[in-house]
Each structure stands twice: as C-alpha cells, then as structure tokens.
C-alpha positions as CSV (number, residue, x, y, z in Angstrom):
1,X,-56.5,33.9,147.9
2,X,-55.8,36.5,145.3
3,X,-58.7,38.9,145.8
4,X,-58.8,42.5,144.7
5,X,-61.7,44.2,146.5
6,X,-62.9,47.5,144.9
7,X,-65.5,49.8,146.4
8,X,-67.5,52.4,144.5
9,X,-69.6,55.3,145.6
10,X,-72.8,54.2,143.9
11,X,-74.4,51.7,141.5
12,X,-73.9,53.8,138.3
13,X,-70.2,54.3,139.0
14,X,-69.7,50.6,139.7
15,X,-71.6,49.6,136.5
16,X,-69.5,51.9,134.4
17,X,-66.2,50.8,135.9
18,X,-67.1,47.1,135.6
19,X,-68.3,47.6,132.0
20,X,-65.0,49.3,131.1
21,X,-62.9,46.4,132.6
22,X,-65.0,43.7,130.9
23,X,-64.9,45.6,127.6
24,X,-61.1,45.7,127.9
25,X,-61.1,41.9,128.4
26,X,-63.3,41.4,125.3
27,X,-61.2,43.6,123.1
28,X,-58.0,41.9,124.3
29,X,-59.4,38.4,123.6
30,X,-60.6,39.4,120.1
31,X,-57.2,40.9,119.4
32,X,-55.3,37.8,120.6
33,X,-57.7,35.0,119.6
34,X,-60.1,36.4,117.0
35,X,-63.2,36.0,119.2
36,X,-64.3,36.4,122.8
37,X,-66.9,34.8,125.1
38,X,-68.2,36.2,128.4
39,X,-70.4,34.5,131.0
40,X,-72.7,36.8,133.0
41,X,-75.0,36.4,136.0
42,X,-78.7,37.2,136.2
43,X,-80.9,38.5,139.0
44,X,-81.6,42.1,139.9
45,X,-78.1,43.3,140.5
46,X,-76.4,43.4,137.0
47,X,-79.0,45.5,135.1
48,X,-77.0,48.7,135.0
49,X,-73.8,46.9,134.2
50,X,-75.5,45.1,131.3
51,X,-76.7,48.5,129.9
52,X,-73.3,50.1,130.3
53,X,-71.5,47.2,128.6
54,X,-74.0,47.0,125.8
55,X,-73.5,50.6,124.9
56,X,-69.8,50.2,124.4
57,X,-69.1,51.0,120.8
58,X,-65.4,50.2,120.3
59,X,-65.9,46.5,120.4
60,X,-66.3,44.3,117.4
61,X,-69.5,42.7,118.9
62,X,-69.9,40.4,115.9
63,X,-66.9,38.5,117.2
64,X,-68.3,38.2,120.7
65,X,-70.4,35.5,122.3
66,X,-72.5,36.1,125.5
67,X,-73.7,33.3,127.7
68,X,-74.9,32.9,131.3
69,X,-73.1,31.3,134.3
70,X,-76.4,29.7,135.2
71,X,-80.1,29.8,134.4
72,X,-83.4,28.8,135.7
73,X,-84.9,26.0,133.7
74,X,-87.6,28.3,132.1
75,X,-88.3,29.5,128.6
76,X,-86.7,32.8,127.5
77,X,-90.2,34.4,127.5
78,X,-90.5,33.9,131.3
79,X,-90.0,36.9,133.5
80,X,-87.8,34.5,135.6
81,X,-85.4,34.0,132.7
82,X,-81.9,35.4,133.0
83,X,-81.7,35.2,129.2
84,X,-84.6,37.6,128.9
85,X,-82.7,40.1,131.1
86,X,-79.6,39.8,129.0
87,X,-81.4,40.3,125.8
88,X,-83.4,43.3,127.0
89,X,-80.6,45.0,128.9
90,X,-77.4,44.2,127.1
91,X,-77.9,42.9,123.6
92,X,-79.2,46.2,122.3
93,X,-77.5,49.0,120.3
94,X,-73.9,48.2,119.6
95,X,-74.0,44.8,121.3
96,X,-77.0,43.6,119.2
97,X,-74.6,41.9,116.8
98,X,-73.1,39.7,119.5
99,X,-74.2,36.0,119.5
100,X,-76.1,34.7,122.6
101,X,-75.8,31.1,123.7
102,X,-78.7,30.1,126.0
103,X,-78.3,27.4,128.7
104,X,-82.0,26.5,128.5
105,X,-82.6,24.0,125.7
106,X,-86.3,23.2,126.0
107,X,-88.7,21.0,127.9
108,X,-90.0,21.0,131.4
109,X,-87.0,19.4,133.1
110,X,-83.2,19.6,132.6
111,X,-82.9,15.9,131.9
112,X,-79.8,14.2,130.4
113,X,-80.9,14.7,126.8
114,X,-81.4,18.4,127.3
115,X,-78.2,18.9,129.3
116,X,-76.3,17.0,126.5
117,X,-77.9,19.5,124.0
118,X,-76.7,22.5,126.0
119,X,-73.3,21.0,126.5
120,X,-72.9,20.5,122.7
121,X,-73.6,24.2,122.2
122,X,-71.3,25.3,125.0
123,X,-68.5,23.3,123.4
124,X,-68.6,25.8,120.6
125,X,-67.7,28.7,122.9
126,X,-64.3,30.4,122.4
127,X,-61.9,29.3,125.1
128,X,-61.0,30.6,127.6
129,X,-63.7,33.0,128.6
130,X,-62.6,36.6,128.2
131,X,-64.5,37.4,131.4
132,X,-66.8,35.6,133.9
133,X,-69.0,37.8,136.1
134,X,-70.4,36.2,139.2
135,X,-73.0,37.3,141.6
136,X,-73.7,36.1,145.1
137,X,-76.8,35.4,147.2
138,X,-77.3,36.2,150.8
139,X,-77.1,32.4,151.4
140,X,-73.6,32.4,150.0
141,X,-74.5,30.8,146.7
142,X,-72.9,31.8,143.4
143,X,-73.9,30.7,139.9
144,X,-76.3,27.9,140.9
145,X,-74.0,26.5,143.5
146,X,-76.7,26.4,146.2
147,X,-76.3,25.1,149.8
148,X,-78.1,21.7,149.8
149,X,-77.9,21.3,146.0
150,X,-78.4,17.8,144.9
151,X,-75.4,17.9,142.5
152,X,-73.3,20.5,144.4
153,X,-70.2,18.4,144.7
154,X,-70.2,17.7,141.0
155,X,-70.9,21.4,140.2
156,X,-67.8,22.4,142.1
157,X,-65.5,19.7,140.7
158,X,-66.7,18.2,137.4
159,X,-65.4,19.2,133.9
160,X,-69.0,19.9,132.7
161,X,-69.2,22.3,131.1
162,X,-72.8,22.4,132.5
163,X,-75.0,20.3,134.7
164,X,-78.5,20.4,136.3
165,X,-79.0,21.2,139.9
166,X,-81.9,21.3,142.3
167,X,-81.8,22.9,145.7
168,X,-84.3,24.1,148.4
169,X,-83.4,27.7,147.9
170,X,-83.2,27.6,144.1
171,X,-86.9,27.7,143.2
172,X,-87.0,26.1,139.7
173,X,-84.6,23.4,138.6
174,X,-81.4,25.1,137.4
175,X,-78.6,24.6,134.9
176,X,-75.2,25.9,135.8
177,X,-71.7,26.0,134.4
178,X,-69.3,23.9,136.6
179,X,-66.7,25.8,138.6
180,X,-63.7,24.3,136.8
181,X,-65.2,25.6,133.5
182,X,-65.9,29.1,134.9
183,X,-62.3,29.3,136.2
184,X,-61.1,29.0,132.6
185,X,-61.2,32.8,132.1
186,X,-58.9,35.8,131.5
187,X,-60.8,37.7,134.1
188,X,-63.0,36.6,137.1
189,X,-65.3,39.1,138.7
190,X,-67.7,39.1,141.7
191,X,-70.4,41.9,141.4
192,X,-72.2,42.6,144.7
193,X,-74.1,45.5,146.1
194,X,-75.3,46.6,149.6
195,X,-74.1,46.2,153.2
196,X,-75.6,42.8,153.6
197,X,-73.7,41.3,150.7
198,X,-70.5,42.8,152.1
199,X,-71.2,41.0,155.4
200,X,-71.9,37.8,153.6
201,X,-68.6,38.1,151.7
202,X,-66.7,38.7,154.9
203,X,-68.3,35.7,156.5
204,X,-67.4,33.6,153.4
205,X,-63.8,34.7,153.7
206,X,-63.6,33.2,157.1
207,X,-63.4,29.6,158.2
208,X,-66.2,27.1,157.5
209,X,-67.3,24.4,155.1
210,X,-67.8,25.1,151.4
211,X,-71.1,23.3,151.5
212,X,-72.6,26.0,153.8
213,X,-71.4,28.9,151.6
214,X,-70.5,27.6,148.1
215,X,-69.0,31.0,147.2
216,X,-66.1,29.7,149.3
217,X,-65.1,27.3,146.5
218,X,-64.4,30.4,144.3
219,X,-62.7,32.3,147.0
220,X,-60.4,29.3,147.9
221,X,-59.7,28.3,144.3
222,X,-56.6,30.4,144.0
223,X,-57.9,32.1,140.9
224,X,-57.4,35.9,140.8
225,X,-60.8,37.5,141.6
226,X,-61.8,41.1,141.3
227,X,-64.7,42.1,143.7
228,X,-66.8,45.1,142.6
229,X,-68.9,46.4,145.5
230,X,-71.0,49.5,146.2
231,X,-73.4,50.4,149.0
C-alpha cells in the first residue's frame, strides 16, 4: 500500500489544503492535456472543500469537467442528490464555467437503457481523471461500493465506466463509477473527518475480506492514495 495520511487541525484547514492540492492537479492536467476532469463524492463531509475549490480563480474552469464518483438514482432537484450539492457548493463564482456531467440520466430506476445513456456521456470525459476524491462511510463503503451490494464484485472489477448497484445500506438504488475507472487518475484522495472515521480506516487497513469493508479494495489496489483527515 502506498498511503500518505495527512492530519489537519480543523475542517476549514483541511478543506483549504485539499482544494489547493486538487487545484494543482487540475492546472497540471490542463497544461499537459488541454482539459481536466475530476470526480468528487457527495454527502455531508465535502461541503467546505467544494466551496474552497470553487473559489479558486487561477484555473481555466472552462476547460474543466466535474462529475461524481457515485450518485443516488434521484433527480437533481432532490435534496438527496449529490449533483445538487455540487452545483450549489462548488459550481459557483469562478467555477461556474466548468461543465458538469451528471450520473443520473432520468427515470425511476437505473435500468440498462439509462446506464447505457450515462456511460455514453462518461465516455466523453477527459482521461485520465486529474483527481478523484473519495469519501468513506462508517460501514467501510466508498463510492457506492456497499457491503452486500448486488453488483459489488462487478463494481470492483469491471471496466464500466459505471453500473447500477443496490444494497441494504444504500437507501435508493445507486449508480457508481467502477473501481478500475476511478483508479485512472493523476491523484487519488480519501477525505474523512472525525474520530470514528479514523477508527474505521484503521480497521480497514487490517486483515479481513473486501466484501465486509469495500474501501479495502482501494487501500489494497496499490494506487498511491492521499488521506486527508481532521477531527
């Protein structure tokens, strides 16, 4: 495992430092390849990071694409939508000119037709990602790699780029990038906060099956990973 664990005094400091690191990745990708794509996580944790990154002025945001590592299968107007969070917290001010590629493509269920539609859009993303920012649940899930997921094995091994997954702890049906696609990135990050998440990470770093704590698939992938944590 190639893991760089970084601890910060508080949430604003972590958000600022993570935003600066991701901004560097975006600038470098644009300079090298003419465009940059990042995949971010939803939930309650990344709000301050989204705001800090969106305020970054010295990025040509018109050459950047933002997408999500996973999404609940809900419309973007739903308060359960990760896309809504990204649009409200990040894609404002300087970052308003960035393009956003949603994972949700309509309908009540992520059936084969809708997944194919999403995958066609994701095929247009610049490769590799400039940065992928993961989160982690207390159950050891990351992206929508949930314990007990009906397509968990495929989510961890398939080319994808995305697939549908349902799991007892997931609430709504989900759509997620597959792990192989997420690992195609210049920079891989894990953003976690609080003592409980630190304990979950320590447990995941120990022995045990991936199916019990799917974050282990990331930790054991051999990909360089930067962990950003604060109390």
